[in-house]
C-alpha positions in Angstrom: 74.8 145.5 130.1 73.9 145.1 133.8 76.2 143.8 136.5 75.7 143.4 140.2 78.4 145.2 142.2 78.8 144.3 145.8 79.6 147.8 147.1 80.2 146.6 150.6 79.0 143.7 152.7 75.2 143.4 152.4 74.7 145.9 149.6 74.5 145.1 145.9 74.0 147.8 143.3 72.9 147.0 139.7 75.4 148.9 137.6 75.0 149.6 133.9 78.2 149.5 131.8 79.5 148.8 128.3 79.7 145.2 127.1 83.4 144.2 127.4 85.5 144.2 124.3 87.5 141.0 123.8 91.0 140.4 122.5 91.8 138.0 119.6 92.4 135.2 122.2 89.2 135.7 124.3 85.6 134.6 124.3 82.6 136.8 125.3 79.8 134.8 127.0 76.2 135.9 127.7 75.4 134.5 131.1 72.2 132.5 131.4 72.3 131.1 134.9 74.7 131.7 137.8 74.8 129.7 141.0 75.0 131.2 144.5 77.9 129.5 146.2 78.6 129.4 150.0 81.7 131.5 149.1 79.4 134.2 147.6 77.4 134.2 150.9 80.5 134.6 153.0 81.6 137.4 150.7 78.2 139.1 150.9 78.4 138.9 154.7 81.9 140.2 154.8 83.3 136.9 156.0 85.6 136.1 153.0 89.2 136.7 154.2 90.4 136.7 150.6 88.5 139.9 149.8 90.6 142.9 150.7 88.5 145.6 149.1 85.1 146.5 147.6 83.3 146.8 145.2 83.5 143.3 143.7 81.5 141.3 141.2 80.6 137.9 142.7 79.5 134.7 140.9 81.8 131.8 139.7 79.3 129.0 138.9 77.7 129.7 135.6 76.4 128.6 132.2 76.0 130.8 129.2 75.9 131.2 125.4 78.9 132.4 123.4 78.2 135.9 122.1 81.4 136.5 120.2 84.9 135.0 119.8 88.3 136.4 119.1 89.9 135.6 115.7 92.4 133.2 117.3 89.7 131.1 118.9 89.5 127.7 117.1 87.4 125.4 119.3 84.4 127.6 119.9 81.8 129.5 117.9 79.0 131.9 118.5 75.8 130.4 119.9 77.4 127.4 121.7 76.5 126.7 125.3 79.5 126.8 127.6 80.8 127.1 131.2 84.3 128.0 132.4 86.8 127.8 135.2 86.5 131.2 136.7 90.2 131.7 137.4 93.1 133.3 135.5 96.5 131.8 135.9 99.8 133.0 134.7 101.0 129.8 132.9 104.6 130.8 133.9 105.2 130.1 137.6 106.6 126.8 138.8 103.1 125.5 139.8 101.5 126.3 136.4 104.5 124.7 134.6 104.1 121.4 136.6 100.4 121.3 136.0 99.3 122.5 139.5 97.7 125.6 138.1 95.2 125.9 140.9 98.2 126.8 143.1 99.3 129.5 140.6 101.4 132.2 142.4 99.6 134.9 140.4 96.1 133.4 140.4 93.2 135.9 140.2 89.5 135.4 139.8 87.6 136.4 136.7 85.1 139.3 136.8 82.1 137.5 138.4 79.2 135.9 136.7 76.6 138.1 138.4 76.9 140.1 135.2 75.1 139.8 131.9 78.4 139.1 130.0 81.7 137.7 131.0 85.1 137.3 129.2 86.9 134.0 129.3 90.1 132.5 127.8 89.8 129.5 125.5 91.8 127.3 127.8 89.3 127.9 130.6 86.1 127.3 128.6 84.2 124.0 128.1 81.4 122.9 125.9 78.2 121.9 127.8 76.5 118.9 126.1 72.9 119.5 124.9 71.8 116.6 127.1 72.6 118.6 130.3 69.8 120.9 131.4 71.0 124.5 131.5 70.2 124.9 135.2 72.2 121.8 136.0 75.3 123.1 134.2 76.0 125.4 137.1 76.9 122.3 139.1 79.9 121.6 136.9 82.1 124.0 138.9 81.2 122.7 142.4 81.3 119.1 141.2 84.9 119.8 139.9 85.8 121.0 143.4 84.3 117.8 144.9 86.1 115.6 142.4 89.5 117.2 143.2 89.0 116.6 146.9 87.9 113.0 146.4 90.9 112.2 144.3 93.2 113.8 146.9 91.6 111.5 149.5 92.2 108.4 147.4 88.8 107.0 148.2 88.6 103.2 147.6 86.2 100.3 148.3 85.2 99.8 151.9 86.6 103.0 153.5 84.6 104.7 156.2 83.9 108.4 155.5 82.8 111.4 157.6 81.5 114.5 155.8 81.3 117.6 158.0 78.7 120.0 156.4 75.9 119.2 154.0 75.8 122.1 151.6 76.3 121.6 147.8 79.9 120.4 148.0 79.2 118.1 150.9 76.2 116.5 149.1 78.3 116.0 146.0 81.1 114.4 148.0 78.6 112.0 149.5 77.6 110.9 146.0 81.2 110.7 144.7 82.3 108.7 147.8 79.5 106.2 147.2 80.5 106.0 143.5 84.1 105.4 144.4 83.1 102.5 146.7 83.1 104.0 150.2 81.8 101.4 152.7 80.1 103.7 155.3 79.3 107.4 155.1 78.4 109.5 158.1 77.3 113.2 157.7 77.5 115.7 160.6 75.7 118.9 159.8 73.1 121.5 161.0 70.6 120.8 158.3 69.8 119.1 155.0 70.3 115.7 156.6 67.4 114.0 154.9 68.8 115.1 151.6 72.2 113.7 152.6 70.5 110.3 153.1 69.0 110.5 149.6 72.4 111.1 148.2 73.9 108.0 149.9 74.7 108.8 153.5 74.3 105.8 155.8 74.0 107.8 159.0 73.4 111.5 159.8 73.9 113.5 163.0 72.5 117.0 163.7 75.3 119.2 164.9 72.7 121.3 166.9 71.8 118.2 168.9 75.3 116.7 169.1 77.1 120.0 169.8 79.7 118.7 172.2 82.6 116.4 171.2 81.8 114.1 174.0 78.3 113.6 172.7 79.6 112.9 169.2 82.0 110.3 170.5 79.1 108.4 172.0 77.8 107.9 168.5 81.0 107.8 166.4 83.8 105.7 167.9 87.2 107.2 168.3 89.7 106.1 165.6 86.9 104.7 163.5 87.0 106.9 160.3 89.4 106.5 157.4 88.8 109.9 155.7 87.2 113.1 156.9 86.0 115.8 154.4 85.7 119.0 156.4 83.4 121.4 154.6 83.0 123.5 157.7 86.6 124.2 158.6 86.7 125.7 162.1 88.3 124.7 165.4 85.3 122.5 166.4 85.3 120.6 163.1 89.1 120.1 163.3 88.8 118.8 166.9 86.1 116.3 165.8 88.3 115.1 162.9 91.4 114.6 165.1 89.4 112.5 167.6 87.6 110.1 165.2 90.1 109.7 162.4 92.0 106.4 162.4 95.8 106.4 162.8 97.3 107.2 159.4 93.9 108.6 158.2 93.3 111.5 155.9 91.6 114.8 156.7 90.6 116.9 153.6 90.0 120.6 154.3 87.6 122.1 151.8 85.4 124.7 153.6 86.2 128.4 153.5 87.3 129.1 157.1 86.0 132.4 158.4 88.7 132.8 161.0 92.0 131.2 162.0 91.7 127.8 163.7 93.8 125.9 166.2 95.0 122.3 165.7 96.5 119.8 168.2 99.7 119.0 166.4 100.7 116.4 169.0 97.7 114.4 168.0 98.5 114.8 164.3 102.1 113.5 165.0 101.1 110.6 167.3 98.4 109.3 164.8 100.6 110.0 161.8 97.7 111.9 160.1 97.7 113.2 156.6 96.0 116.6 156.4 95.3 118.1 153.0 94.0 121.4 151.8 91.8 121.0 148.7 91.7 124.2 146.6 89.6 124.6 143.5 90.2 122.0 140.9 92.9 120.7 138.6 91.7 119.6 135.2 88.5 118.3 136.7 85.9 120.1 134.6 85.8 117.5 131.8 85.2 114.7 134.3 82.5 116.7 136.0 80.8 117.3 132.7 81.0 113.7 131.8 79.6 112.5 135.1 76.6 114.9 134.9 76.0 113.9 131.2 76.1 110.2 132.1 73.8 110.6 135.1 76.4 109.3 137.4 75.7 112.3 139.6 72.0 112.8 140.4 71.0 116.5 140.6 67.2 116.1 141.3 66.3 118.2 144.2 69.5 120.2 144.4 68.0 123.5 143.0 66.0 125.0 145.8 65.0 128.4 144.2 65.6 130.4 141.1 65.8 134.2 141.5 65.7 137.0 139.0 69.0 138.8 138.6 67.4 142.2 138.9 66.2 141.3 142.4 69.6 140.1 143.6 69.6 142.2 146.8 66.4 140.7 148.0 67.5 137.3 146.7 70.6 137.2 148.9 68.6 138.4 152.0 66.1 135.5 151.4 68.9 133.0 150.7 70.6 133.8 154.0 67.3 133.7 155.9 66.5 130.3 154.6 70.1 129.0 154.4 69.4 125.9 156.5 66.6 124.9 154.0 68.2 125.5 150.6 70.7 123.3 148.9 71.5 125.5 145.8 69.9 128.7 144.8 70.6 130.1 141.3 70.1 133.5 139.6 68.6 133.8 136.1 70.0 136.6 134.0 
């Protein structure tokens, strides 16, 4: 089989290796499509602080067909279309035992889906209904991320929302916030603002135009927002959040920060703010699948380009060059 090894930042190598052998408790999946996530872009550019060494296989949003199953597998069979949570947890630490497995002390990521075959555990694998287009199944993973953050925020009818960043996660959060009854949604981002309006944003601001906090505060009043979803996660986005959030409001940090950020803790204390980190998902895949199946989440227009797996080096270069135009690019294996 072929897999795309990221040898170092900016360099993929297509590597031929044996198809993995599976244990009696594992599932072998032939990957059909894999999504290119913002995290993959950060990793490709050498900006992912979680990556300590190379080479590495990227890709964690995927859909595929079961190629073989171990003899202890009961819920799945060869030929079924599936997706999977791309994490391996220990099931033994205090976090796993209490159900917070996304915080597992020993959590590691699976070998990435920029590979013709991947191995998964039964507990991580989910059936994809036939009514969901194969290409759209790659949104199950990012939608699960968005659902987890929405639930953490406790969105309810009438709340005012600010979404910082308008990538895939930001766009999905807009739709979810609308579904959960948010009263007014503002999006501050560099691009994709028209698409944000199509997904339910009431107001959009271009961060290249409103690049100073003072300029933003002329448009968005101080202490006017109930919940901020920070999909950018840097010192500037934090400073914006602290100024416009209402007293007692919630800030949900979702974006992968490229560097350490500073935060005014005095303002956090005085306003009694609640700041949450939202990491991955916690049993959110079934709900994500159900929402896509029932057309509660609209995915028209989300896929910007489909690239051939064998051209992955050129694909990533083009994706980065056109990053402000694309919503989601995917790779066909």
